N, C-alpha and C positions, 0 to 999 in steps of 0.2 A: 198242472199241479193237481194232485188228488187230495180231497178232504173227506173225512168221515164225520157226518153229523150223527151224534149218538144221543138217543133219548134215554135219559136217566130213569131207572126203575123207581117205582113207588109201591106202596102197599097194595094198590089195586092190580098193578101188573104182576106183582109177585104172587097174588092170590090165584092167578090163572083166569080171573074174570075178564071177559072182553067187554068193552064199553057198550052200553045199550043205546047210546046216542048215535043215530045214523049220520048226524051232521059231522061228527069227528071223522068218520071214514070218507065222507064226501069231500070235506076240506083237504084231507090228506091225499085223496085221489087227485083232486084238482092240482094241488101243489106238485105232485110227482108227474102228472101229465105235462105241466109247465116245464119242469126240469127236462123231461124227455124231448119235448118240442124244441127246447133250446140246445139239445144235443149234449147236455152235461151229466145226465143220469147214468151211472154205471151199475148200480144195484141198490136195492132197498128191501128191508124185511123187518118184521117184528120177531122178537125172541120169546121162546117159551120161558116160564118161570124157572128160577134157579133150582127149585125142587126137582125139576126134571133134568138137571144138568150135573156136571161133575167138574172137578178141578184136578190137575196133575201137579203135585208138589214135588220138588226135587230137594233131597238132602244128600249131600256128598255125591251129587250127580245121579242118584237113584230115584226113580219115580215112585210116588205113592198116590193112589187114587182116593179122592175125598168126594163123596157124594153130597149133593145139595140137599136141602136148601141152605143158603148162606144168609147169615143174619144181618150183615151190613148192607141194607137196601141201598143206601146212598152211594155205594160203590158199584152197584150193578147196572147193567145196561138192559133196557127193555126192547130196543130196536135201533136200527141204523139206516142211514141213507149215504151212499157213497157217490160223490160227484167228482168230475174232472173239469177244472176251470182254468182260466189264464192267470189268475192272481188271488192273493189273500183277500183283497177288497171285494172281488167278485164272490168269493165264498162267503164273506161276511154279509153281502147283500142277499144271497140265497138263504142264509141262516136267519136273517131278520124276517123273511117271509114264511118261515116254517110255522105251520099251524100249531096251536096249543095242543100238545100230544095227548092230553087226557081230558080235553074239553075246556071250555072257557071258564068253568067254575071250579076246576080242580088244579091243585099245584102241579106244575110240570117244569122240567128243566132239560135243556139240550146242551151238549158240549160238542165243540167242533175242533178237530185236530187234523193237521196235515200229515199225510202219509210220507214216509221216506221213499225216495226214488233211488235206484241203484247208483246213479251218479253222485249221490250224497256220501258214498262210502269210498274209501281209498281202494284203488285197484288191488285185486288179489285173485288167486285161483278160485276161491269160493264165490266171489262176486261174479266172475266170468261164467261159472256154472249156473248161477242164478239168471244171468243174462241169456244164456242159451235156453234155459227153461222158459223164460218169458217169450223169446222168439218162437219157440215151438208151440207154446200155448196160444199165441196170437195167430199162428198159421192155421189153426184148426177152425 
């Protein structure tokens, strides 16, 4: 089971400032080293502020590009960690150990969501094409 641990953005992450507290990076590095040692870490990274991003909105199936920044900080993600574990309970235990993302004296929040697997969908030609892509990607 794959889970994404998402760090919610705040004013600091949206400003583009990086924390000047080396302890934050040390704690985060230790946590991710533990995930890697346990064999459950798939990927992790921080995200640039929304001012450097864009969205694609669809109206009647037609895309329109909307440049950032985006005002609803509470709906933005500042970073993520992707893990693969055996159960929801195991994901919960790893999430409990996640260090305070903006330091011990700043507000922070993470959200954890399970990713869909192809077996979660009814069989179809499109799903089989995705399966084939997954097999090819894993073979590289």
